[in-house]
Each structure stands twice: as structure tokens, then as C-alpha cells.
LOBA-293970 format. One record per residue: x, y, z of N, C-alpha, C, O, CB in turn. Coordinates in steps of 0.1 Angstrom, whole numbers, plus 5000, padded with zeros to 4 digits. Glycine has a CB too. Layout:
N
 n_px n_py n_pz ca_px ca_py ca_pz c_px c_py c_pz o_px o_py o_pz cb_px cb_py cb_pz
    X    Y    Z     X     Y     Z    X    Y    Z    X    Y    Z     X     Y     Z
...
END
This chain:
153
 n_px n_py n_pz ca_px ca_py ca_pz c_px c_py c_pz o_px o_py o_pz cb_px cb_py cb_pz
 5399 4332 0675  5413  4336  0672 5411 4349 0666 5403 4351 0657  5421  4327  0663
 5418 4358 0670  5419  4375  0663 5433 4375 0656 5443 4368 0660  5419  4391  0678
 5432 4384 0646  5445  4387  0641 5451 4403 0644 5461 4404 0651  5443  4385  0624
 5443 4415 0639  5446  4426  0638 5437 4433 0645 5439 4438 0656  5448  4429  0625
 5423 4434 0636  5417  4447  0636 5408 4443 0646 5409 4450 0656  5412  4453  0623
 5399 4434 0647  5386  4429  0656 5383 4418 0660 5384 4408 0653  5375  4432  0652
 5379 4420 0673  5376  4406  0680 5367 4397 0674 5368 4385 0676  5370  4408  0694
 5358 4403 0666  5347  4395  0657 5352 4387 0645 5347 4376 0641  5337  4405  0651
 5361 4394 0639  5365  4390  0625 5375 4377 0625 5383 4376 0634  5372  4403  0618
 5374 4368 0616  5380  4357  0613 5394 4362 0611 5396 4373 0606  5374  4350  0602
 5405 4354 0615  5418  4356  0611 5420 4358 0599 5428 4366 0595  5426  4348  0614
 5413 4350 0591  5413  4349  0574 5410 4362 0573 5420 4368 0568  5402  4338  0564
 5401 4370 0575  5394  4384  0571 5403 4394 0572 5403 4404 0566  5382  4388  0579
 5414 4391 0582  5423  4401  0588 5435 4396 0574 5440 4403 0565  5427  4399  0608
 5437 4388 0575  5447  4387  0568 5444 4390 0550 5453 4394 0543  5452  4374  0573
 5433 4386 0546  5431  4393  0533 5431 4407 0533 5437 4412 0523  5420  4390  0528
 5425 4415 0541  5423  4429  0544 5440 4434 0542 5443 4442 0533  5415  4433  0559
 5448 4428 0551  5460  4432  0549 5466 4428 0536 5472 4437 0530  5467  4428  0560
 5465 4416 0529  5471  4411  0518 5465 4421 0505 5472 4425 0496  5468  4395  0515
 5451 4425 0507  5447  4434  0495 5451 4451 0496 5452 4458 0486  5431  4433  0493
 5453 4455 0508  5463  4466  0510 5475 4464 0503 5480 4472 0495  5467  4467  0525
 5480 4453 0505  5495  4455  0501 5494 4453 0487 5503 4459 0481  5506  4445  0507
 5485 4445 0479  5482  4446  0466 5480 4458 0458 5485 4460 0447  5474  4439  0465
 5472 4466 0464  5470  4477  0461 5481 4488 0463 5481 4496 0455  5459  4480  0468
 5490 4488 0472  5504  4497  0473 5514 4495 0464 5522 4504 0462  5510  4495  0486
 5514 4478 0457  5522  4473  0449 5520 4479 0434 5528 4481 0426  5521  4460  0450
 5504 4480 0434  5499  4488  0421 5502 4497 0422 5511 4500 0413  5487  4491  0418
 5500 4505 0430  5508  4521  0432 5522 4521 0425 5526 4526 0414  5512  4525  0451
 5527 4515 0433  5545  4511  0431 5546 4508 0415 5554 4514 0408  5551  4493  0441
 5538 4499 0410  5538  4498  0398 5535 4508 0389 5543 4508 0379  5532  4489  0396
 5528 4516 0389  5527  4529  0382 5534 4537 0383 5533 4545 0374  5519  4535  0384
 5545 4539 0396  5557  4547  0400 5564 4543 0387 5567 4551 0378  5564  4543  0415
 5567 4530 0388  5580  4523  0378 5575 4528 0363 5584 4532 0355  5581  4502  0379
 5565 4528 0360  5559  4531  0347 5565 4545 0342 5573 4547 0332  5543  4531  0347
 5559 4553 0352  5566  4566  0352 5579 4568 0352 5583 4577 0345  5563  4573  0360
 5588 4560 0358  5602  4562  0357 5605 4554 0346 5617 4554 0344  5611  4558  0368
 5600 4549 0339  5602  4543  0324 5609 4525 0327 5617 4519 0319  5615  4556  0312
 5604 4521 0340  5608  4507  0342 5599 4500 0334 5592 4493 0341  5609  4502  0356
 5596 4500 0324  5584  4495  0317 5582 4476 0319 5573 4470 0324  5586  4500  0300
 5592 4471 0315  5594  4454  0320 5590 4454 0334 5580 4447 0337  5611  4447  0318
 5596 4460 0346  5594  4455  0359 5581 4460 0361 5574 4451 0366  5603  4460  0369
 5574 4474 0357  5560  4474  0359 5552 4464 0354 5543 4460 0360  5555  4484  0355
 5557 4458 0340  5546  4449  0335 5546 4436 0344 5536 4430 0346  5547  4445  0319
 5558 4432 0350  5558  4419  0357 5552 4422 0369 5543 4414 0373  5571  4412  0358
 5555 4432 0377  5546  4437  0388 5529 4436 0389 5522 4429 0397  5548  4449  0388
 5526 4445 0380  5513  4445  0374 5503 4435 0374 5492 4434 0380  5514  4448  0363
 5510 4426 0365  5505  4414  0362 5506 4405 0372 5498 4396 0368  5509  4410  0352
 5512 4401 0381  5516  4395  0394 5505 4397 0403 5499 4388 0410  5528  4401  0400
 5502 4414 0403  5493  4416  0413 5477 4412 0407 5468 4407 0414  5495  4433  0417
 5478 4414 0396  5466  4411  0392 5462 4395 0392 5451 4392 0397  5464  4416  0380
 5470 4387 0386  5469  4373  0386 5470 4366 0402 5464 4355 0404  5480  4367  0376
 5477 4371 0411  5476  4364  0423 5466 4368 0434 5467 4365 0446  5489  4364  0428
 5455 4378 0427  5445  4382  0434 5434 4369 0434 5427 4364 0443  5439  4395  0429
 5434 4366 0422  5425  4357  0416 5421 4348 0424 5409 4347 0425  5429  4351  0406
 5432 4337 0432  5429  4325  0437 5422 4331 0454 5413 4325 0459  5443  4313  0437
 5428 4343 0459  5419  4350  0469 5408 4350 0468 5400 4346 0476  5420  4360  0472
 5405 4356 0457  5389  4360  0456 5381 4346 0455 5371 4343 0461  5384  4371  0441
 5387 4339 0447  5380  4327  0445 5380 4320 0457 5368 4318 0460  5385  4320  0436
 5388 4315 0464  5389  4309  0480 5382 4314 0492 5374 4308 0499  5403  4312  0484
 5385 4326 0491  5375  4336  0503 5366 4342 0501 5355 4340 0508  5380  4346  0509
 5368 4353 0490  5359  4362  0492 5344 4355 0487 5333 4356 0493  5363  4375  0484
 5346 4348 0472  5333  4344  0467 5324 4334 0478 5312 4333 0480  5335  4337  0451
 5331 4328 0484  5325  4317  0493 5316 4326 0506 5305 4324 0510  5340  4306  0500
 5326 4339 0509  5318  4346  0519 5307 4352 0513 5298 4353 0521  5325  4356  0525
 5305 4355 0503  5295  4363  0498 5285 4353 0497 5274 4354 0502  5299  4370  0485
 5288 4341 0490  5276  4330  0486 5271 4325 0502 5259 4322 0504  5283  4315  0476
 5280 4326 0511  5273  4321  0523 5265 4333 0530 5253 4331 0534  5283  4314  0534
 5269 4343 0532  5264  4355  0540 5255 4362 0534 5243 4362 0539  5274  4365  0543
 5259 4368 0522  5251  4380  0515 5240 4373 0504 5229 4378 0503  5262  4392  0506
 5244 4362 0497  5234  4360  0488 5222 4354 0494 5211 4357 0489  5238  4353  0477
 5223 4345 0505  5207  4342  0508 5200 4352 0516 5190 4349 0522  5205  4329  0517
 5204 4365 0517  5194  4378  0522 5192 4385 0510 5186 4396 0512  5201  4389  0535
 5195 4382 0496  5191  4391  0486 5181 4384 0478 5180 4372 0476  5202  4395  0479
 5173 4392 0473  5174  4407  0472 5166 4415 0479 5166 4426 0475  5172  4412  0459
 5157 4412 0491  5150  4415  0503 5159 4423 0512 5153 4431 0518  5145  4403  0508
 5172 4422 0515  5177  4429  0522 5187 4440 0518 5193 4447 0526  5181  4422  0529
 5188 4441 0505  5198  4447  0498 5200 4464 0501 5209 4471 0497  5195  4443  0483
 5190 4467 0508  5193  4483  0516 5200 4483 0528 5204 4493 0534  5179  4491  0522
 5202 4471 0532  5212  4471  0545 5226 4469 0542 5230 4462 0533  5210  4459  0554
 5233 4477 0550  5247  4478  0546 5256 4464 0547 5267 4461 0542  5253  4489  0557
 5247 4457 0556  5258  4442  0554 5255 4437 0543 5264 4429 0540  5257  4429  0567
 5247 4436 0534  5245  4430  0519 5248 4442 0509 5257 4439 0501  5226  4424  0515
 5244 4454 0508  5250  4464  0500 5260 4463 0496 5263 4458 0485  5250  4473  0504
 5269 4468 0507  5284  4470  0505 5290 4461 0497 5295 4463 0486  5291  4469  0518
 5291 4446 0504  5299  4436  0499 5292 4437 0484 5301 4439 0476  5298  4421  0508
 5282 4435 0478  5274  4435  0469 5279 4445 0457 5281 4440 0445  5261  4438  0474
 5282 4457 0460  5289  4468  0455 5302 4460 0450 5304 4455 0439  5291  4480  0466
 5310 4460 0461  5323  4452  0459 5324 4442 0450 5333 4442 0441  5328  4446  0470
 5316 4432 0451  5315  4421  0443 5311 4424 0425 5316 4418 0415  5303  4413  0450
 5304 4434 0425  5304  4440  0410 5317 4446 0407 5323 4445 0396  5292  4452  0408
 5321 4454 0417  5332  4463  0412 5343 4456 0409 5350 4456 0398  5335  4473  0421
 5346 4448 0422  5357  4438  0418 5357 4430 0407 5368 4428 0401  5359  4431  0427
 5346 4423 0403  5344  4415  0390 5349 4424 0378 5357 4420 0370  5327  4412  0389
 5345 4435 0378  5348  4445  0368 5365 4447 0370 5373 4444 0361  5338  4460  0372
 5368 4452 0379  5382  4454  0381 5395 4438 0377 5406 4437 0373  5382  4458  0400
 5386 4428 0379  5395  4419  0379 5395 4415 0364 5405 4409 0359  5392  4408  0389
 5385 4417 0356  5382  4414  0343 5390 4424 0335 5398 4420 0326  5367  4414  0340
 5388 4437 0336  5396  4445  0333 5410 4443 0331 5417 4446 0321  5393  4452  0339
 5414 4439 0345  5433  4438  0347 5435 4427 0337 5444 4427 0329  5441  4433  0365
 5425 4415 0338  5430  4401  0327 5427 4412 0314 5438 4415 0309  5416  4381  0327
 5420 4416 0311  5420  4419  0294 5434 4427 0291 5441 4424 0282  5406  4430  0289
 5437 4438 0300  5447  4446  0299 5462 4439 0300 5472 4445 0296  5445  4456  0309
 5461 4427 0306  5474  4416  0303 5473 4412 0293 5483 4411 0287  5477  4405  0311
 5462 4409 0287  5462  4399  0276 5464 4411 0264 5472 4408 0254  5446  4388  0275
 5458 4423 0264  5464  4429  0253 5474 4436 0252 5476 4442 0241  5457  4435  0248
 5483 4439 0263  5497  4443  0268 5503 4432 0264 5510 4434 0254  5499  4446  0283
 5502 4421 0268  5514  4408  0272 5512 4398 0260 5521 4390 0257  5510  4399  0289
 5499 4400 0252  5501  4388  0245 5491 4391 0231 5483 4400 0230  5495  4374  0255
 5495 4382 0221  5486  4386  0209 5472 4379 0206 5466 4380 0195  5494  4383  0197
 5468 4373 0216  5453  4366  0218 5443 4373 0214 5434 4368 0207  5448  4362  0230
 5443 4384 0217  5431  4394  0215 5431 4402 0203 5438 4412 0202  5430  4404  0225
 5422 4398 0190  5425  4400  0178 5427 4416 0180 5426 4422 0190  5413  4394  0167
 5429 4420 0169  5435  4434  0167 5422 4446 0169 5423 4455 0176  5443  4435  0151
 5410 4444 0161  5397  4452  0165 5393 4450 0179 5387 4459 0184  5383  4446  0156
 5398 4439 0189  5391  4445  0204 5406 4447 0211 5408 4442 0222  5379  4431  0215
 5416 4453 0204  5429  4458  0213 5427 4474 0214 5426 4482 0204  5445  4452  0204
 5427 4478 0228  5430  4494  0228 5443 4497 0224 5452 4490 0222  5428  4500  0242
 5441 4512 0223  5457  4519  0219 5460 4529 0231 5472 4531 0233  5458  4529  0202
 5452 4535 0238  5454  4541  0246 5459 4534 0263 5451 4533 0272  5444  4549  0245
 5471 4530 0263  5474  4523  0275 5473 4529 0287 5466 4524 0297  5487  4518  0274
 5479 4540 0287  5479  4549  0297 5463 4552 0306 5462 4552 0318  5485  4561  0290
 5454 4553 0296  5439  4558  0297 5436 4544 0307 5434 4546 0319  5428  4560  0278
 5436 4533 0302  5432  4518  0306 5440 4516 0318 5434 4513 0328  5435  4506  0295
 5452 4517 0317  5458  4514  0332 5455 4522 0344 5455 4519 0355  5472  4514  0332
 5454 4533 0338  5450  4545  0349 5434 4544 0353 5428 4552 0360  5454  4563  0342
 5430 4536 0349  5413  4538  0349 5411 4521 0359 5402 4518 0366  5402  4539  0327
 5423 4513 0356  5422  4499  0362 5424 4504 0377 5417 4501 0387  5435  4488  0356
 5435 4512 0377  5440  4518  0390 5431 4523 0399 5431 4520 0411  5448  4527  0388
 5423 4532 0393  5412  4537  0401 5404 4528 0402 5400 4527 0414  5405  4548  0396
 5399 4519 0394  5386  4510  0400 5390 4501 0410 5382 4499 0419  5379  4501  0389
 5405 4495 0410  5410  4488  0419 5409 4494 0433 5405 4488 0443  5421  4485  0415
 5414 4507 0433  5414  4514  0446 5400 4516 0453 5397 4515 0465  5420  4528  0443
 5391 4517 0440  5376  4518  0444 5371 4505 0453 5366 4506 0464  5366  4518  0430
 5374 4492 0447  5373  4480  0453 5379 4476 0467 5374 4470 0477  5379  4473  0444
 5392 4481 0466  5397  4480  0479 5391 4487 0493 5389 4483 0504  5410  4485  0477
 5388 4501 0486  5379  4511  0496 5365 4503 0499 5361 4503 0510  5374  4527  0487
 5360 4497 0491  5347  4491  0494 5348 4474 0502 5340 4468 0509  5339  4491  0477
 5360 4470 0499  5364  4458  0509 5366 4463 0520 5361 4456 0529  5376  4451  0505
 5374 4477 0525  5375  4477  0538 5362 4484 0545 5360 4486 0557  5387  4484  0541
 5353 4488 0536  5340  4493  0540 5332 4480 0544 5325 4480 0554  5333  4501  0527
 5334 4467 0537  5328  4457  0541 5333 4451 0553 5325 4446 0561  5327  4449  0531
 5344 4451 0556  5350  4446  0570 5345 4456 0578 5341 4451 0589  5366  4446  0571
 5344 4468 0576  5338  4480  0587 5327 4474 0589 5324 4469 0600  5336  4497  0583
 5320 4473 0581  5302  4470  0582 5300 4457 0588 5291 4456 0596  5293  4468  0567
 5311 4443 0584  5308  4434  0593 5312 4432 0602 5306 4425 0610  5308  4426  0591
 5325 4438 0605  5330  4434  0621 5336 4447 0630 5343 4446 0639  5344  4421  0620
 5332 4460 0626  5336  4470  0633 5324 4480 0636 5324 4488 0646  5348  4476  0625
 5315 4481 0627  5306  4491  0630 5299 4489 0642 5299 4477 0645  5296  4493  0620
 5291 4499 0652  5286  4496  0662 5274 4486 0661 5270 4479 0671  5282  4508  0667
 5267 4485 0648  5256  4476  0644 5260 4461 0646 5252 4452 0647  5251  4480  0630
 5272 4458 0645  5279  4445  0646 5279 4439 0662 5280 4427 0666  5294  4447  0640
 5277 4451 0671  5279  4445  0684 5295 4444 0693 5298 4442 0704  5274  4431  0680
 5303 4447 0679  5317  4448  0685 5324 4458 0689 5336 4456 0693  5325  4444  0677
END
């Protein structure tokens, strides 16, 4: 059964792609809210997007990587089927970790003072750029796995 984009893609892959694009769009909207001075709304939206992504990553993306990519490593790392999701994994882990760190620094007192950053805009903008890089890598993974001529679809 197919959903939107490819006859060879599982419905869940299509749904996750749409979900992640929506998260990315909402993160951009959260940045807009901050620029408009709606800091509390910005905080709730950004925090929700970072946290809501964790179960999707753990329930779908990590198992897909473990089942389809990891068995071919390191020998096949030069092939796009293995390289692109590996890059997405590394960048995605960094983005998720940075997002959670930002949430802890900006919204709690759990992080000791010496480990807290002060330049919020720099860190948050860096996170947004990193997150969109991961989204592009995710779309690229979808393309390589389901849409590229090499997959036969």
C-alpha cells in the first residue's frame, strides 16, 4: 500500500516524511514568533517540536537504520543507500541532542551555570540550520531509497 510519493515506499515512510517537513515548518514559524516578541509561544512551540520528534526517531528511523543500513557498514559506506542515512543519523543525533540541551538551558535550572550558554540567538539559529540540514538529508534518504532510478521505481 502506498501513501503519497512512491510505490515502493512504505506508508509509514511517507507519513514520517510529511511529519518531519511539518516539524521543520513549525520550527521556522517558531523562529518567526521569537522575532515578533512572542517568546513564551515560541518556547512552547519549539520545545514541543523537539520533544515530539524523539518517539518518531526511536520508533521508526532508528529501527530502519539498524535493519537496512548497519548490516552493510562499513563496507558499503561509499554507496548512497548507506552513506546518506548515515550522514542523516550523525547530523540528526547532533540536532536532537543540541535541541534538548537548548531546552534544558533555556527552560530549566538543571544545567550548571558553567555549562550554560548566553548567546541564545546564536545557539537557536544554529539548531534551526542543523535541523533543516537533517530534513534535507532525510528527504535525500527517501529519494535514494524509494525514488532514484537505481532503486527501480
